[in-house]
DRENTORKOL-3810 file (N, C-alpha, C; in nm, 4 decimals):
REM DRENTORKOL-3810
@n.u->-2.1635; n.v->2.0685; n.w->1.9224; ca.u->-2.1137; ca.v->1.9380; ca.w->1.8868; c.u->-1.9615; c.v->1.9431; c.w->1.8836
@n.u->-1.8965; n.v->1.8453; n.w->1.9477; ca.u->-1.7509; ca.v->1.8429; ca.w->1.9558; c.u->-1.6910; c.v->1.8092; c.w->1.8202
@n.u->-1.5804; n.v->1.8754; n.w->1.7905; ca.u->-1.5119; ca.v->1.8504; ca.w->1.6640; c.u->-1.4280; c.v->1.7235; c.w->1.6759
@n.u->-1.4356; n.v->1.6365; n.w->1.5765; ca.u->-1.3647; ca.v->1.5093; ca.w->1.5793; c.u->-1.2204; c.v->1.5295; c.w->1.5334
@n.u->-1.1262; n.v->1.4633; n.w->1.6028; ca.u->-0.9850; ca.v->1.4705; ca.w->1.5651; c.u->-0.9651; c.v->1.4053; c.w->1.4295
@n.u->-0.8829; n.v->1.4695; n.w->1.3466; ca.u->-0.8532; ca.v->1.4139; ca.w->1.2156; c.u->-0.7041; c.v->1.3874; c.w->1.2048
@n.u->-0.6683; n.v->1.3080; n.w->1.1085; ca.u->-0.5301; ca.v->1.2688; ca.w->1.0879; c.u->-0.4530; c.v->1.3766; c.w->1.0134
@n.u->-0.3274; n.v->1.3927; n.w->1.0510; ca.u->-0.2406; ca.v->1.4850; ca.w->0.9778; c.u->-0.2029; c.v->1.4265; c.w->0.8423
@n.u->-0.1962; n.v->1.2922; n.w->0.8336; ca.u->-0.1603; ca.v->1.2254; ca.w->0.7076; c.u->-0.2731; c.v->1.2305; c.w->0.6061
@n.u->-0.3952; n.v->1.2283; n.w->0.6545; ca.u->-0.5115; ca.v->1.2277; ca.w->0.5659; c.u->-0.6137; c.v->1.3266; c.w->0.6188
@n.u->-0.5968; n.v->1.4558; n.w->0.5880; ca.u->-0.6884; ca.v->1.5571; ca.w->0.6389; c.u->-0.8329; c.v->1.5226; c.w->0.6071
@n.u->-0.9192; n.v->1.5387; n.w->0.7050; ca.u->-1.0603; ca.v->1.5089; ca.w->0.6870; c.u->-1.0964; c.v->1.3657; c.w->0.7229
@n.u->-0.9953; n.v->1.2815; n.w->0.7445; ca.u->-1.0204; ca.v->1.1431; ca.w->0.7841; c.u->-1.0053; c.v->1.1350; c.w->0.9356
@n.u->-1.1093; n.v->1.0897; n.w->1.0054; ca.u->-1.0982; ca.v->1.0780; ca.w->1.1512; c.u->-0.9805; c.v->0.9879; c.w->1.1900
@n.u->-0.9069; n.v->1.0287; n.w->1.2927; ca.u->-0.7880; ca.v->0.9528; ca.w->1.3323; c.u->-0.8225; c.v->0.8098; c.w->1.3723
@n.u->-0.9379; n.v->0.7865; n.w->1.4326; ca.u->-0.9765; ca.v->0.6500; ca.w->1.4705; c.u->-0.9964; c.v->0.5627; c.w->1.3465
@n.u->-1.0473; n.v->0.6216; n.w->1.2378; ca.u->-1.0682; ca.v->0.5464; ca.w->1.1148; c.u->-0.9340; c.v->0.5105; c.w->1.0519
@n.u->-0.8405; n.v->0.6035; n.w->1.0543; ca.u->-0.7063; ca.v->0.5758; ca.w->1.0017; c.u->-0.6398; c.v->0.4661; c.w->1.0836
@n.u->-0.6586; n.v->0.4691; n.w->1.2161; ca.u->-0.6031; ca.v->0.3655; ca.w->1.3033; c.u->-0.6603; c.v->0.2288; c.w->1.2663
@n.u->-0.7903; n.v->0.2217; n.w->1.2465; ca.u->-0.8550; ca.v->0.0953; ca.w->1.2096; c.u->-0.8054; c.v->0.0459; c.w->1.0744
@n.u->-0.7903; n.v->0.1367; n.w->0.9794; ca.u->-0.7412; ca.v->0.1006; ca.w->0.8466; c.u->-0.5996; c.v->0.0450; c.w->0.8551
@n.u->-0.5153; n.v->0.1107; n.w->0.9330; ca.u->-0.3776; ca.v->0.0645; ca.w->0.9475; c.u->-0.3726; c.v->-0.0707; c.w->1.0181
@n.u->-0.4554; n.v->-0.0890; n.w->1.1194; ca.u->-0.4605; ca.v->-0.2171; ca.w->1.1906; c.u->-0.5027; c.v->-0.3295; c.w->1.0952
@n.u->-0.6060; n.v->-0.3050; n.w->1.0166; ca.u->-0.6524; ca.v->-0.4039; ca.w->0.9203; c.u->-0.5436; c.v->-0.4338; c.w->0.8171
@n.u->-0.4782; n.v->-0.3294; n.w->0.7686; ca.u->-0.3709; ca.v->-0.3478; ca.w->0.6716; c.u->-0.2600; c.v->-0.4351; c.w->0.7296
@n.u->-0.2170; n.v->-0.4060; n.w->0.8509; ca.u->-0.1089; ca.v->-0.4828; ca.w->0.9146; c.u->-0.1459; c.v->-0.6305; c.w->0.9250
@n.u->-0.2679; n.v->-0.6584; n.w->0.9691; ca.u->-0.3116; ca.v->-0.7976; ca.w->0.9814; c.u->-0.3131; c.v->-0.8686; c.w->0.8458
@n.u->-0.3685; n.v->-0.8014; n.w->0.7455; ca.u->-0.3753; ca.v->-0.8607; ca.w->0.6118; c.u->-0.2366; c.v->-0.8777; c.w->0.5508
@n.u->-0.1494; n.v->-0.7789; n.w->0.5687; ca.u->-0.0135; ca.v->-0.7874; ca.w->0.5141; c.u->0.0620; c.v->-0.9034; c.w->0.5782
@n.u->0.0500; n.v->-0.9186; n.w->0.7095; ca.u->0.1185; ca.v->-1.0294; ca.w->0.7777; c.u->0.0664; c.v->-1.1639; c.w->0.7281
@n.u->-0.0649; n.v->-1.1749; n.w->0.7113; ca.u->-0.1231; ca.v->-1.2975; ca.w->0.6589; c.u->-0.0684; c.v->-1.3250; c.w->0.5187
@n.u->-0.0656; n.v->-1.2217; n.w->0.4360; ca.u->-0.0177; ca.v->-1.2350; ca.w->0.2988; c.u->0.1291; c.v->-1.2785; c.w->0.2955
@n.u->0.2146; n.v->-1.2126; n.w->0.3745; ca.u->0.3554; ca.v->-1.2515; ca.w->0.3796; c.u->0.3690; c.v->-1.3981; c.w->0.4216
@n.u->0.2988; n.v->-1.4336; n.w->0.5274; ca.u->0.3076; ca.v->-1.5691; ca.w->0.5832; c.u->0.2630; c.v->-1.6750; c.w->0.4820
@n.u->0.1517; n.v->-1.6488; n.w->0.4161; ca.u->0.0924; ca.v->-1.7504; ca.w->0.3298; c.u->0.1469; c.v->-1.7515; c.w->0.1864
@n.u->0.2246; n.v->-1.6526; n.w->0.1494; ca.u->0.2780; ca.v->-1.6488; ca.w->0.0122; c.u->0.4303; c.v->-1.6526; c.w->0.0079
@n.u->0.4936; n.v->-1.6653; n.w->0.1213; ca.u->0.6406; ca.v->-1.6560; ca.w->0.1239; c.u->0.7086; c.v->-1.7585; c.w->0.0342
@n.u->0.6464; n.v->-1.8731; n.w->0.0123; ca.u->0.7074; ca.v->-1.9772; ca.w->-0.0709; c.u->0.6675; c.v->-1.9659; c.w->-0.2187
@n.u->0.5835; n.v->-1.8700; n.w->-0.2522; ca.u->0.5414; ca.v->-1.8510; ca.w->-0.3910; c.u->0.6428; c.v->-1.7635; c.w->-0.4641
@n.u->0.6719; n.v->-1.7996; n.w->-0.5878; ca.u->0.7704; ca.v->-1.7221; ca.w->-0.6622; c.u->0.7082; c.v->-1.6293; c.w->-0.7658
@n.u->0.5838; n.v->-1.6523; n.w->-0.8027; ca.u->0.5218; ca.v->-1.5710; ca.w->-0.9066; c.u->0.4292; c.v->-1.4653; c.w->-0.8464
@n.u->0.4477; n.v->-1.3406; n.w->-0.8882; ca.u->0.3656; ca.v->-1.2319; ca.w->-0.8360; c.u->0.2188; c.v->-1.2543; c.w->-0.8680
@n.u->0.1889; n.v->-1.3142; n.w->-0.9806; ca.u->0.0478; ca.v->-1.3394; ca.w->-1.0144; c.u->-0.0193; c.v->-1.4263; c.w->-0.9094
@n.u->0.0527; n.v->-1.5249; n.w->-0.8574; ca.u->-0.0017; ca.v->-1.6084; ca.w->-0.7500; c.u->-0.0217; c.v->-1.5259; c.w->-0.6236
@n.u->0.0760; n.v->-1.4432; n.w->-0.5924; ca.u->0.0685; ca.v->-1.3610; ca.w->-0.4720; c.u->-0.0433; c.v->-1.2575; c.w->-0.4822
@n.u->-0.0608; n.v->-1.2018; n.w->-0.6010; ca.u->-0.1581; ca.v->-1.0930; ca.w->-0.6199; c.u->-0.3025; c.v->-1.1410; c.w->-0.6128
@n.u->-0.3275; n.v->-1.2680; n.w->-0.6366; ca.u->-0.4652; ca.v->-1.3163; ca.w->-0.6283; c.u->-0.4970; c.v->-1.3727; c.w->-0.4899
@n.u->-0.4006; n.v->-1.3677; n.w->-0.3993; ca.u->-0.4244; ca.v->-1.4144; ca.w->-0.2631; c.u->-0.5348; c.v->-1.3282; c.w->-0.2001
@n.u->-0.6265; n.v->-1.3893; n.w->-0.1263; ca.u->-0.7380; ca.v->-1.3132; ca.w->-0.0679; c.u->-0.6960; c.v->-1.1940; c.w->0.0189
@n.u->-0.5889; n.v->-1.2059; n.w->0.0966; ca.u->-0.5454; ca.v->-1.0936; ca.w->0.1806; c.u->-0.4980; c.v->-0.9769; c.w->0.0938
@n.u->-0.4260; n.v->-1.0058; n.w->-0.0129; ca.u->-0.3767; ca.v->-0.9015; ca.w->-0.1040; c.u->-0.4948; c.v->-0.8332; c.w->-0.1711
@n.u->-0.5921; n.v->-0.9124; n.w->-0.2126; ca.u->-0.7111; ca.v->-0.8566; ca.w->-0.2765; c.u->-0.7906; c.v->-0.7692; c.w->-0.1795
@n.u->-0.7967; n.v->-0.8084; n.w->-0.0542; ca.u->-0.8650; ca.v->-0.7251; ca.w->0.0466; c.u->-0.7921; c.v->-0.5927; c.w->0.0666
@n.u->-0.6589; n.v->-0.5968; n.w->0.0618; ca.u->-0.5813; ca.v->-0.4729; ca.w->0.0734; c.u->-0.6128; c.v->-0.3819; c.w->-0.0453
@n.u->-0.6168; n.v->-0.4369; n.w->-0.1641; ca.u->-0.6534; ca.v->-0.3574; ca.w->-0.2814; c.u->-0.7935; c.v->-0.2993; c.w->-0.2619
@n.u->-0.8835; n.v->-0.3794; n.w->-0.2068; ca.u->-1.0204; ca.v->-0.3350; ca.w->-0.1815; c.u->-1.0315; c.v->-0.2242; c.w->-0.0796
@n.u->-0.9273; n.v->-0.2004; n.w->-0.0018; ca.u->-0.9281; ca.v->-0.0909; ca.w->0.0957; c.u->-0.9248; c.v->0.0448; c.w->0.0247
@n.u->-0.8832; n.v->0.0447; n.w->-0.0997; ca.u->-0.8849; ca.v->0.1666; ca.w->-0.1791; c.u->-0.7723; c.v->0.2633; c.w->-0.1491
@n.u->-0.7955; n.v->0.3880; n.w->-0.1864; ca.u->-0.6919; ca.v->0.4919; ca.w->-0.1790; c.u->-0.6360; c.v->0.5128; c.w->-0.0387
@n.u->-0.7155; n.v->0.4845; n.w->0.0617; ca.u->-0.6664; ca.v->0.4990; ca.w->0.1992; c.u->-0.5501; c.v->0.4060; c.w->0.2303
@n.u->-0.5360; n.v->0.3000; n.w->0.1535; ca.u->-0.4271; ca.v->0.2045; ca.w->0.1744; c.u->-0.2973; c.v->0.2487; c.w->0.1075
@n.u->-0.3025; n.v->0.3448; n.w->0.0163; ca.u->-0.1814; ca.v->0.3842; ca.w->-0.0569; c.u->-0.0656; c.v->0.4248; c.w->0.0346
@n.u->-0.0862; n.v->0.5135; n.w->0.1331; ca.u->0.0279; ca.v->0.5481; ca.w->0.2194; c.u->0.0799; c.v->0.4277; c.w->0.2971
@n.u->-0.0099; n.v->0.3397; n.w->0.3375; ca.u->0.0300; ca.v->0.2209; ca.w->0.4126; c.u->0.1141; c.v->0.1280; c.w->0.3260
@n.u->0.0716; n.v->0.1075; n.w->0.2034; ca.u->0.1458; ca.v->0.0202; ca.w->0.1115; c.u->0.2809; c.v->0.0828; c.w->0.0779
@n.u->0.2835; n.v->0.2122; n.w->0.0515; ca.u->0.4094; ca.v->0.2789; ca.w->0.0186; c.u->0.5075; c.v->0.2741; c.w->0.1352
@n.u->0.4588; n.v->0.2943; n.w->0.2571; ca.u->0.5474; ca.v->0.2841; ca.w->0.3744; c.u->0.5996; c.v->0.1416; c.w->0.3897
@n.u->0.5113; n.v->0.0445; n.w->0.3674; ca.u->0.5515; ca.v->-0.0962; ca.w->0.3752; c.u->0.6581; c.v->-0.1262; c.w->0.2700
@n.u->0.6377; n.v->-0.0787; n.w->0.1510; ca.u->0.7335; ca.v->-0.0980; ca.w->0.0431; c.u->0.8675; c.v->-0.0336; c.w->0.0779
@n.u->0.8627; n.v->0.0856; n.w->0.1309; ca.u->0.9844; ca.v->0.1580; ca.w->0.1681; c.u->1.0579; c.v->0.0896; c.w->0.2832
@n.u->0.9838; n.v->0.0472; n.w->0.3854; ca.u->1.0462; ca.v->-0.0014; ca.w->0.5078; c.u->1.0775; c.v->-0.1511; c.w->0.5074
@n.u->0.9966; n.v->-0.2276; n.w->0.4351; ca.u->1.0086; ca.v->-0.3726; ca.w->0.4445; c.u->1.0243; c.v->-0.4418; c.w->0.3093
@n.u->0.9889; n.v->-0.3712; n.w->0.2032; ca.u->0.9942; ca.v->-0.4313; ca.w->0.0710; c.u->0.8682; c.v->-0.5116; c.w->0.0433
@n.u->0.8749; n.v->-0.5976; n.w->-0.0537; ca.u->0.7610; ca.v->-0.6813; ca.w->-0.0883; c.u->0.7095; c.v->-0.6498; c.w->-0.2273
@n.u->0.6248; n.v->-0.7371; n.w->-0.2753; ca.u->0.5676; ca.v->-0.7240; ca.w->-0.4098; c.u->0.4388; c.v->-0.6432; c.w->-0.4054
@n.u->0.4515; n.v->-0.5144; n.w->-0.3843; ca.u->0.3351; ca.v->-0.4265; ca.w->-0.3682; c.u->0.3030; c.v->-0.3450; c.w->-0.4924
@n.u->0.3810; n.v->-0.3573; n.w->-0.5983; ca.u->0.3620; ca.v->-0.2721; ca.w->-0.7156; c.u->0.2278; c.v->-0.2968; c.w->-0.7835
@n.u->0.1860; n.v->-0.4208; n.w->-0.7895; ca.u->0.0583; ca.v->-0.4567; ca.w->-0.8506; c.u->-0.0554; c.v->-0.3866; c.w->-0.7753
@n.u->-0.0523; n.v->-0.3929; n.w->-0.6434; ca.u->-0.1568; ca.v->-0.3286; ca.w->-0.5617; c.u->-0.1555; c.v->-0.1773; c.w->-0.5800
@n.u->-0.0367; n.v->-0.1187; n.w->-0.5819; ca.u->-0.0273; ca.v->0.0265; ca.w->-0.5996; c.u->-0.0903; c.v->0.0704; c.w->-0.7312
@n.u->-0.0598; n.v->-0.0028; n.w->-0.8377; ca.u->-0.1154; ca.v->0.0329; ca.w->-0.9678; c.u->-0.2666; c.v->0.0102; c.w->-0.9714
@n.u->-0.3123; n.v->-0.0986; n.w->-0.9115; ca.u->-0.4558; ca.v->-0.1290; ca.w->-0.9119; c.u->-0.5353; c.v->-0.0210; c.w->-0.8384
@n.u->-0.4821; n.v->0.0277; n.w->-0.7283; ca.u->-0.5531; ca.v->0.1282; ca.w->-0.6489; c.u->-0.5414; c.v->0.2671; c.w->-0.7100
@n.u->-0.4191; n.v->0.3058; n.w->-0.7473; ca.u->-0.3955; ca.v->0.4433; ca.w->-0.7942; c.u->-0.4339; c.v->0.4644; c.w->-0.9399
@n.u->-0.4401; n.v->0.3554; n.w->-1.0148; ca.u->-0.4633; ca.v->0.3615; ca.w->-1.1597; c.u->-0.3546; c.v->0.4431; c.w->-1.2294
@n.u->-0.2366; n.v->0.4360; n.w->-1.1716; ca.u->-0.1173; ca.v->0.5019; ca.w->-1.2258; c.u->-0.0065; c.v->0.3981; c.w->-1.2300
@n.u->0.0996; n.v->0.4290; n.w->-1.3047; ca.u->0.2180; ca.v->0.3448; ca.w->-1.3027; c.u->0.3407; c.v->0.4294; c.w->-1.3309
@n.u->0.3951; n.v->0.4926; n.w->-1.2276; ca.u->0.5147; ca.v->0.5744; ca.w->-1.2485; c.u->0.6370; c.v->0.4923; c.w->-1.2870
@n.u->0.6268; n.v->0.3600; n.w->-1.2770; ca.u->0.7378; ca.v->0.2721; ca.w->-1.3142; c.u->0.7199; c.v->0.2137; c.w->-1.4537
@n.u->0.6266; n.v->0.2677; n.w->-1.5296; ca.u->0.6004; ca.v->0.2164; ca.w->-1.6638; c.u->0.7284; c.v->0.2210; c.w->-1.7473
@n.u->0.7626; n.v->0.1081; n.w->-1.8070; ca.u->0.8814; ca.v->0.1009; ca.w->-1.8911; c.u->1.0083; c.v->0.0653; c.w->-1.8163
@n.u->1.0016; n.v->0.0569; n.w->-1.6845; ca.u->1.1189; ca.v->0.0212; ca.w->-1.6045; c.u->1.1170; c.v->-0.1295; c.w->-1.5826
@n.u->1.2228; n.v->-0.1967; n.w->-1.6246; ca.u->1.2279; ca.v->-0.3429; ca.w->-1.6146; c.u->1.2913; c.v->-0.3903; c.w->-1.4844
@n.u->1.3695; n.v->-0.3062; n.w->-1.4200; ca.u->1.4406; ca.v->-0.3419; ca.w->-1.2983; c.u->1.3508; c.v->-0.3175; c.w->-1.1766
@n.u->1.3315; n.v->-0.4204; n.w->-1.0935; ca.u->1.2418; ca.v->-0.4093; ca.w->-0.9782; c.u->1.2855; c.v->-0.2984; c.w->-0.8821
@n.u->1.4130; n.v->-0.2903; n.w->-0.8529; ca.u->1.4644; ca.v->-0.1890; ca.w->-0.7599; c.u->1.4351; c.v->-0.0475; c.w->-0.8107
@n.u->1.4526; n.v->-0.0255; n.w->-0.9404; ca.u->1.4236; ca.v->0.1056; ca.w->-0.9992; c.u->1.2736; c.v->0.1325; c.w->-1.0009
@n.u->1.1933; n.v->0.0280; n.w->-1.0218; ca.u->1.0476; ca.v->0.0440; ca.w->-1.0187; c.u->1.0020; c.v->0.0842; c.w->-0.8793
@n.u->1.0593; n.v->0.0218; n.w->-0.7780; ca.u->1.0278; ca.v->0.0589; ca.w->-0.6390; c.u->1.0654; c.v->0.2047; c.w->-0.6160
@n.u->1.1827; n.v->0.2448; n.w->-0.6606; ca.u->1.2276; ca.v->0.3840; ca.w->-0.6441; c.u->1.1303; c.v->0.4805; c.w->-0.7124
@n.u->1.0810; n.v->0.4441; n.w->-0.8299; ca.u->0.9852; ca.v->0.5298; ca.w->-0.9015; c.u->0.8551; c.v->0.5424; c.w->-0.8233
@n.u->0.8066; n.v->0.4325; n.w->-0.7663; ca.u->0.6840; ca.v->0.4383; ca.w->-0.6867; c.u->0.7029; c.v->0.5208; c.w->-0.5597
@n.u->0.8162; n.v->0.5048; n.w->-0.4944; ca.u->0.8408; ca.v->0.5824; ca.w->-0.3728; c.u->0.8525; c.v->0.7315; c.w->-0.4049
@n.u->0.9157; n.v->0.7640; n.w->-0.5164; ca.u->0.9229; ca.v->0.9043; ca.w->-0.5589; c.u->0.7825; c.v->0.9577; c.w->-0.5867
@n.u->0.6990; n.v->0.8779; n.w->-0.6524; ca.u->0.5601; ca.v->0.9166; ca.w->-0.6782; c.u->0.4859; c.v->0.9400; c.w->-0.5467
@n.u->0.5076; n.v->0.8522; n.w->-0.4507; ca.u->0.4439; ca.v->0.8671; ca.w->-0.3202; c.u->0.4845; c.v->0.9965; c.w->-0.2511
@n.u->0.6112; n.v->1.0311; n.w->-0.2606; ca.u->0.6591; ca.v->1.1573; ca.w->-0.2007; c.u->0.6019; c.v->1.2779; c.w->-0.2745
@n.u->0.6022; n.v->1.2722; n.w->-0.4076; ca.u->0.5491; ca.v->1.3832; ca.w->-0.4888; c.u->0.4014; c.v->1.4077; c.w->-0.4605
@n.u->0.3292; n.v->1.3030; n.w->-0.4245; ca.u->0.1874; ca.v->1.3143; ca.w->-0.3975; c.u->0.1544; c.v->1.3213; c.w->-0.2483
@n.u->0.2585; n.v->1.3491; n.w->-0.1689; ca.u->0.2446; ca.v->1.3667; ca.w->-0.0233; c.u->0.1796; c.v->1.2481; c.w->0.0462
@n.u->0.2092; n.v->1.1278; n.w->-0.0035; ca.u->0.1542; ca.v->1.0072; ca.w->0.0578; c.u->0.2527; c.v->0.9459; c.w->0.1591
@n.u->0.3818; n.v->0.9739; n.w->0.1415; ca.u->0.4852; ca.v->0.9312; ca.w->0.2348; c.u->0.5880; c.v->1.0421; c.w->0.2502
@n.u->0.6686; n.v->1.0296; n.w->0.3542; ca.u->0.7770; ca.v->1.1262; ca.w->0.3782; c.u->0.8972; c.v->1.0918; c.w->0.2946
END
């Protein structure tokens, strides 16, 4: 039986599955950005169906969300906490510093470069 290629980012996860997950994430993220751009409250954005579907993707979405946060920004902290059940930004009131704390957490846990 031929051995299936796996991802370097997620050992043990078939590369085709990671590709599908990333494709789904991109589509949902674009929908979310498009449909929530005029909303000012994160609570409104976080209950959007596309955002909820991203949260439903589970731990496999963490590197995707962290890369998105690093490269493009956005209100992803709620999703990160919901999926990881962690909050490395606990007690930080400044959004920029909270993002920095999450990105540091992502690097420490080998989820992003």
